C-alpha positions in Angstrom: -12.2 162.6 -92.6 -13.9 159.6 -94.2 -12.6 156.0 -93.9 -12.6 155.8 -97.7 -9.7 158.2 -97.7 -7.6 155.6 -95.9 -8.2 153.0 -98.6 -6.3 153.2 -101.9 -8.6 154.2 -104.7 -8.0 150.9 -106.7 -9.7 149.0 -103.8 -12.7 151.3 -103.4 -16.2 150.2 -104.4 -18.8 152.8 -105.3 -21.7 150.9 -103.8 -20.2 150.6 -100.3 -21.0 153.4 -97.8 -18.2 154.8 -95.8 -18.3 156.1 -92.3 -16.3 159.0 -90.8 -14.2 158.1 -87.8 -13.7 160.3 -84.8 -10.2 161.3 -83.6 -10.4 158.8 -80.7 -11.5 156.0 -83.1 -8.6 156.8 -85.4 -6.1 156.4 -82.5 -7.7 153.1 -81.4 -7.6 151.7 -84.9 -4.0 152.6 -85.4 -2.9 151.2 -82.0 -4.7 147.9 -82.8 -3.0 147.5 -86.1 0.4 148.3 -84.6 -0.1 145.9 -81.7 -1.0 143.1 -84.1 2.1 143.6 -86.1 4.3 143.6 -83.0 2.7 140.4 -81.7 3.2 138.8 -85.1 6.8 139.8 -85.2 7.4 138.3 -81.7 5.7 135.1 -82.8 8.0 134.8 -85.8 11.1 135.4 -83.7 9.9 132.9 -81.1 9.4 130.2 -83.8 12.9 130.9 -85.3 14.5 130.5 -81.9 12.6 127.4 -80.6 11.6 125.3 -83.6 15.1 124.4 -85.0 16.0 123.0 -81.6 12.8 120.9 -81.5 13.4 119.5 -85.0 17.2 119.0 -85.0 18.2 118.1 -81.5 18.6 114.3 -81.6 17.4 113.5 -78.1 14.3 115.7 -78.4 13.4 114.4 -81.8 13.7 110.8 -80.7 11.3 111.5 -77.8 8.7 113.3 -79.9 8.1 110.6 -82.5 4.7 109.2 -82.2 4.0 105.5 -82.6 2.4 106.2 -86.0 5.4 108.2 -87.2 7.8 105.4 -86.0 5.7 102.8 -87.9 5.9 104.8 -91.0 9.7 105.2 -90.8 10.1 101.5 -90.1 7.9 100.6 -93.1 9.9 102.9 -95.4 13.2 101.5 -94.1 11.9 97.9 -94.6 10.9 98.6 -98.2 14.3 100.1 -98.8 16.1 97.1 -97.3 14.1 94.6 -99.3 14.7 96.5 -102.6 18.4 96.5 -101.8 18.3 92.8 -101.0 16.7 92.1 -104.4 19.5 94.1 -106.1 22.2 92.2 -104.2 20.5 88.9 -105.1 20.5 90.0 -108.8 24.3 90.0 -108.6 24.2 86.2 -108.9 23.4 86.7 -112.6 26.4 88.9 -112.8 28.7 86.3 -111.2 27.4 83.6 -113.4 28.1 85.6 -116.6 31.5 86.9 -115.3 32.9 83.6 -114.3 31.5 81.7 -117.3 32.9 84.4 -119.6 36.4 84.2 -118.1 36.4 80.4 -118.0 37.1 78.0 -120.9 34.3 76.7 -123.1 34.7 73.2 -121.6 33.8 74.3 -118.0 31.0 76.8 -118.7 28.1 74.6 -117.7 30.1 73.6 -114.5 30.3 77.3 -113.6 26.6 77.7 -114.0 25.8 74.7 -111.9 28.1 75.7 -109.1 26.5 79.1 -108.8 23.0 77.5 -108.8 24.1 75.0 -106.1 25.7 77.7 -104.0 22.6 79.8 -104.0 20.2 76.9 -103.1 22.5 75.5 -100.4 23.0 79.0 -99.0 19.3 79.7 -98.6 18.7 76.5 -96.5 21.9 76.8 -94.5 21.6 80.4 -93.7 18.0 79.8 -92.6 18.9 76.9 -90.4 22.2 77.8 -88.7 24.1 80.6 -90.6 22.0 83.5 -89.5 21.9 82.3 -85.9 25.7 81.9 -85.8 26.2 85.4 -87.3 23.6 87.8 -86.0 22.1 86.3 -82.8 23.5 87.1 -79.4 26.1 84.8 -77.9 29.6 85.7 -77.1 32.5 87.4 -78.9 33.1 84.5 -81.2 29.7 83.0 -82.1 26.0 83.5 -81.8 23.9 80.6 -80.4 20.2 81.6 -80.6 17.5 81.7 -83.3 18.4 78.4 -85.1 15.9 77.8 -87.9 14.8 81.4 -87.0 12.9 79.9 -84.0 12.4 82.2 -81.0 13.7 85.2 -83.0 12.2 88.7 -82.2 9.9 90.4 -84.7 12.5 93.1 -85.6 16.3 93.0 -85.6 17.9 94.8 -82.7 17.1 98.6 -82.8 16.7 98.9 -86.6 13.0 98.6 -86.5 13.2 96.3 -89.6 11.4 93.0 -89.4 13.9 90.2 -88.7 12.8 88.2 -91.8 13.5 91.3 -94.0 16.9 91.5 -92.4 17.4 87.8 -93.0 16.7 88.1 -96.7 19.1 91.0 -97.0 21.8 89.1 -95.2 21.1 85.9 -97.1 21.9 87.8 -100.3 25.3 88.8 -98.8 26.0 85.2 -97.7 25.2 84.0 -101.2 27.7 86.5 -102.6 30.5 85.2 -100.4 29.8 81.6 -101.3 29.8 82.5 -105.1 33.0 84.4 -104.8 34.6 81.3 -103.3 34.3 79.2 -106.5 36.0 81.8 -108.7 39.6 80.7 -108.3 38.7 77.0 -108.3 37.1 76.8 -111.7 38.0 74.0 -114.1 39.3 71.2 -111.8 36.9 71.0 -108.8 34.6 68.0 -108.7 30.9 68.9 -108.3 30.5 66.8 -105.2 33.6 68.4 -103.7 32.0 71.7 -104.4 28.9 70.6 -102.4 31.1 69.8 -99.4 33.1 73.0 -99.3 30.0 75.1 -100.0 28.4 73.6 -96.9 31.5 74.5 -94.9 31.7 78.1 -96.1 28.1 79.1 -96.0 27.1 77.2 -92.9 30.1 77.8 -90.7 33.1 79.8 -92.0 31.3 82.9 -93.3 28.7 83.3 -90.5 31.0 82.4 -87.5 33.9 84.7 -88.6 31.4 87.3 -89.8 29.9 87.4 -86.3 33.2 88.7 -85.0 32.8 91.9 -87.1 29.0 92.2 -87.6 27.4 90.3 -84.7 25.8 92.3 -81.9 28.6 91.2 -79.5 31.4 90.2 -81.9 34.8 90.8 -80.4 36.0 92.9 -83.3 32.7 94.9 -83.3 33.2 95.7 -79.6 37.0 96.1 -79.8 38.4 99.2 -78.1 35.6 99.5 -75.5 36.2 99.1 -71.8 35.9 95.5 -70.8 36.3 94.1 -74.3 39.1 93.2 -76.7 42.0 95.7 -76.8 40.3 98.5 -74.7 43.3 100.8 -75.0 42.8 101.0 -78.8 39.7 103.1 -78.4 38.3 102.1 -81.7 36.2 99.1 -83.0 36.7 97.4 -86.3 34.6 99.1 -89.1 33.3 97.4 -92.2 30.2 99.2 -93.4 29.1 96.8 -96.2 31.6 94.0 -96.3 35.0 94.6 -97.9 36.3 92.1 -95.3 33.3 90.2 -94.1 32.0 89.3 -97.5 34.7 89.8 -100.1 38.0 89.1 -98.2 36.5 86.0 -96.7 35.4 84.8 -100.1 38.7 85.7 -101.7 40.8 84.0 -99.0 38.7 80.8 -99.2 39.3 80.9 -102.9 43.0 81.2 -102.4 43.0 78.2 -100.0 41.0 76.1 -102.5 43.3 77.0 -105.4 46.4 76.1 -103.5 45.1 72.8 -102.3 43.7 71.9 -105.8 46.8 72.9 -107.7 46.6 74.4 -111.2 44.5 73.0 -114.1 46.2 70.3 -116.1 48.2 71.9 -119.0 48.3 75.3 -117.3 51.6 77.1 -118.2 52.9 79.9 -115.9 54.8 82.9 -117.2 57.8 82.2 -114.9 58.2 78.8 -116.6 57.6 79.9 -120.2 57.3 83.6 -120.8 56.3 83.1 -124.4 53.4 80.7 -123.7 52.6 81.4 -120.1 49.8 83.4 -118.5 46.1 82.9 -118.1 44.3 81.1 -120.9 42.2 83.7 -122.7 38.6 84.2 -121.7 36.3 82.2 -124.0 33.6 84.9 -124.1 34.6 88.5 -123.2 31.2 90.0 -124.1 29.6 87.7 -121.5 32.2 88.6 -118.9 31.7 92.4 -119.6 27.9 92.1 -119.2 28.4 90.2 -116.0 30.7 92.9 -114.7 28.2 95.7 -115.3 25.4 93.6 -113.7 27.6 93.3 -110.6 28.1 97.0 -110.6 24.4 97.5 -110.8 23.8 95.1 -107.9 26.3 97.0 -105.8 23.8 99.8 -105.5 21.9 97.5 -103.3 25.0 96.1 -101.6 26.5 99.4 -100.3 23.6 101.9 -99.9 21.3 99.2 -98.7 23.7 98.4 -95.8 22.4 101.6 -94.1 19.2 99.7 -93.5 17.7 103.2 -93.4 16.0 105.3 -96.1 15.7 108.1 -93.5 19.5 108.8 -93.9 19.0 110.5 -97.3 22.4 112.2 -97.3 24.1 109.0 -96.3 22.7 106.7 -99.0 23.2 109.4 -101.6 26.8 109.7 -100.6 27.3 106.0 -100.6 25.9 105.6 -104.1 28.1 108.4 -105.4 31.2 106.9 -103.7 30.4 103.5 -105.1 30.2 104.9 -108.6 33.4 106.9 -108.5 35.4 104.0 -107.0 34.3 101.7 -109.7 35.1 104.2 -112.4 38.6 104.9 -111.1 39.3 101.2 -110.4 38.6 100.4 -114.0 40.8 103.2 -115.2 43.6 102.2 -112.9 43.7 98.6 -114.0 43.3 99.7 -117.6 46.4 102.0 -117.3 48.4 99.4 -115.5 47.8 96.8 -118.2 48.6 99.4 -120.9 51.9 100.2 -119.3 53.0 96.8 -118.0 50.6 94.1 -119.1 51.2 91.1 -121.4 49.9 93.1 -124.3 51.9 96.2 -123.5 50.6 99.2 -125.4 47.1 97.7 -125.7 44.0 98.3 -123.7 43.1 95.0 -121.9 39.4 94.3 -121.5 39.7 91.6 -118.9 41.9 93.7 -116.6 39.5 96.7 -117.1 36.5 94.6 -116.0 38.4 93.3 -112.9 39.6 96.8 -112.1 36.0 98.0 -112.0 35.1 95.2 -109.6 38.2 95.9 -107.5 37.1 99.5 -107.0 33.7 98.3 -106.0 35.1 95.8 -103.5 37.5 98.4 -102.0 34.8 101.1 -101.5 32.4 98.6 -99.8 34.0 99.0 -96.4 34.6 102.8 -96.2 31.7 103.9 -98.5 29.8 105.7 -95.7 32.7 107.6 -94.1 34.8 108.9 -97.1 34.3 111.9 -99.3 33.9 111.5 -103.1 37.6 112.5 -103.4 38.6 109.7 -101.1 36.5 107.3 -103.2 38.3 108.4 -106.4 41.7 107.9 -104.9 41.2 104.6 -103.1 39.4 103.2 -106.2 42.3 104.1 -108.4 44.7 102.4 -106.2 42.5 99.3 -106.2 42.9 99.1 -109.9 46.6 98.8 -109.6 46.2 96.4 -106.6 44.2 93.9 -108.7 46.7 94.1 -111.6 49.7 93.4 -109.3 47.8 90.7 -107.5 47.1 88.7 -110.7 50.9 88.6 -111.5 51.8 87.9 -107.9 49.7 84.7 -107.9 50.9 83.9 -111.3 54.5 84.0 -110.0 53.6 81.6 -107.1 52.0 79.3 -109.7 48.5 79.7 -108.2 45.9 79.2 -110.9 43.1 81.7 -110.5 41.1 81.7 -113.8 38.9 84.8 -113.0 41.2 86.8 -110.7 38.9 86.2 -107.7 41.7 86.3 -105.1 43.0 89.6 -106.4 39.6 91.2 -106.9 37.9 90.1 -103.7 40.8 89.2 -101.4 43.5 91.8 -102.0 41.2 94.7 -103.0 39.0 93.8 -100.0 42.1 94.1 -97.7 43.1 97.4 -99.3 39.6 98.8 -99.0 39.3 97.9 -95.4 42.7 99.5 -94.5 42.0 102.5 -96.6 39.3 103.7 -94.1 42.2 104.5 -91.8 43.6 106.9 -94.3 40.5 108.4 -96.0 37.8 108.7 -93.4 37.0 112.4 -93.8 36.0 113.3 -90.2 32.5 114.3 -91.2 30.3 111.3 -90.8 29.5 109.1 -87.8 26.8 106.5 -87.9 23.6 105.8 -89.7 20.3 104.9 -88.0 16.6 104.2 -88.5 15.7 107.9 -88.0 18.7 109.4 -89.8 22.4 110.1 -89.4 24.2 110.7 -86.1 27.4 112.6 -86.9 28.2 113.5 -83.3 31.2 111.2 -83.3 32.6 111.3 -86.9 35.5 109.0 -88.1 38.7 110.7 -89.1 41.5 108.9 -90.8 45.2 109.7 -90.9 45.0 112.0 -94.0 42.3 114.1 -92.2 44.0 114.7 -88.9 42.5 111.7 -87.1 45.8 110.0 -86.2 46.4 106.2 -86.5 43.7 104.8 -84.2 41.3 103.8 -86.9 44.1 102.6 -89.1 45.4 100.3 -86.3 41.9 98.9 -85.7 41.4 98.2 -89.4 44.7 96.4 -89.7 44.1 94.3 -86.6 40.6 93.4 -87.8 41.6 92.6 -91.4 44.6 90.5 -90.3 42.6 88.6 -87.8 39.9 87.6 -90.3 42.4 86.9 -93.1 44.5 84.6 -91.0 41.6 82.8 -89.3 39.8 82.3 -92.6 42.8 81.0 -94.4 43.7 78.5 -91.6 40.2 77.1 -91.3 39.4 77.0 -95.1 42.8 75.5 -96.0 42.3 72.7 -93.4 38.8 72.1 -94.8 39.9 71.9 -98.4 42.8 69.6 -97.5 40.5 67.2 -95.7 38.1 67.1 -98.7 41.1 66.6 -101.0 41.8 63.4 -99.1 38.4 61.9 -99.7 38.0 59.1 -102.3 36.4 59.9 -105.7 33.8 61.2 -106.5 33.8 63.2 -103.2 37.4 64.3 -103.6 37.9 68.0 -104.0 39.6 67.6 -107.4 37.9 65.8 -110.3 39.5 62.8 -111.9 42.1 63.5 -114.5 40.1 62.0 -117.4 37.1 64.2 -116.2 39.2 67.3 -116.6 40.9 66.5 -119.9 38.5 64.2 -121.6 36.2 65.2 -124.5 33.9 68.0 -123.4 35.9 68.6 -120.1 34.0 69.1 -116.9 30.8 70.0 -118.6 30.5 66.5 -120.2 32.0 64.6 -117.3 30.0 66.1 -114.5 26.8 67.3 -116.2 26.5 65.5 -119.5 26.0 68.8 -121.3 27.7 71.6 -123.3 27.0 75.3 -123.2 27.3 75.5 -126.9 25.9 72.7 -129.1 26.0 74.2 -132.5 28.5 72.1 -134.4 28.6 74.5 -137.3 30.3 77.1 -135.1 33.1 74.7 -134.1 32.2 75.2 -130.4 30.8 72.8 -127.9 30.7 69.1 -128.3 29.7 68.0 -131.8 27.6 64.9 -131.4 25.6 63.5 -128.5 26.1 62.7 -124.9 24.1 60.0 -123.0 24.3 57.3 -120.4 24.5 53.6 -121.3 24.8 50.8 -118.8 25.5 53.3 -116.0 28.4 54.9 -117.9 28.7 58.3 -119.7 28.8 57.8 -123.5 30.0 60.5 -125.9 29.3 59.9 -129.6 31.2 62.3 -131.8 29.7 63.2 -135.1 
């Protein structure tokens, strides 16, 4: 028999000679082919058995990363963190627009200047003392290393991220908290008083209390472990991206400031006059709506960026989806609440809808890593009703909050923090520089996890709320006792005079077109050391 008989006719070539094989050669050829196939099959089975364990097992994977691979992962994580930091910093534009839009025309420039001041002060203070208090090692209450970032290591803890990159990310968070603080105090706070309380909040209150939950040895972060605070609880306090640390602290400081200041002159509350009471209407709702959407956009850095890891692809994708869904249902919840029970009953209220979106975003900020999309939908929807009820609660107590800051950031932050104890889905554990570690997932009450997480969240939230309120109320009260112009509240004629705070504090108006009937028609100047307003 010829070898060509073993080859299909479509592969034969006429110019190639073929050699006949002997019977022994045929057996040898067949056995060689068969042995090769068996060896190949065994190699495939071996790879199927061994390689998954090499690639998936956490301990083995951590040991087999080369220095080059680790450097690549750290570089990618650093870029991710910096991009997130830039998004969070961009939220300042959203805050400026939102607060200015909800404020009255006469205090618009004052809002802009307060946000500019808070950002500039925050950068210097967080560089010099704030970051050290919050993120350096110390004790359970305060960090006491790395002042002015001196003596700090190249990278932060075990993240592999350069410490300066971590600083810029956390500066953007601190700036958010300081900007939230001014929301409920619009329209009657002196600018010099604003300087004083901003120093107190950014330099001391936010970083020191924040250390308790986010510091490497904070007593709430280590709570539930043997040898630390409440070891029998078995759970630490969790706040993935800052529902409590950023938003509740900012909202509670706002509340203390609004209470010490008292309401704006001429402010009528609904309980005193139902026909004329309620918040003065926003002077520029389009501006407020654009600000709300800019904040939503910045939240995609706020929440997913808090993973500090681009390697946890499933985690950051889930966080972004949960953030989106909670914002959507928060807006819908507040919209429906205003439709059913609002001052314009039967109408769709724009201001409440904007604040509902933000309340959903604030609420999801704590549990965003550990809940499922269904949990995000539900807790966001509840947040919309929380912010609606909060606005009327503070209205009843005659607390003047022009933008709803206490309800949006304070109450929704508390709800979002506690909601983790209900909605943690029992699937997700912790993020890290090389990916997720779901070996110890968090499970809330609704997912068979019992009440341990819920207790830890209530204890942590209550501790921070009470401490923040006590310290910030005392600070605001002391500033309120100072003589003018350093008093917390501006002089009466500065608040009610022509042009309001904008003219009195800044000598300017946001709208200078006399033909539109807005702004201050005429000119403002200084003569003999006094502010002069010449009306046209």
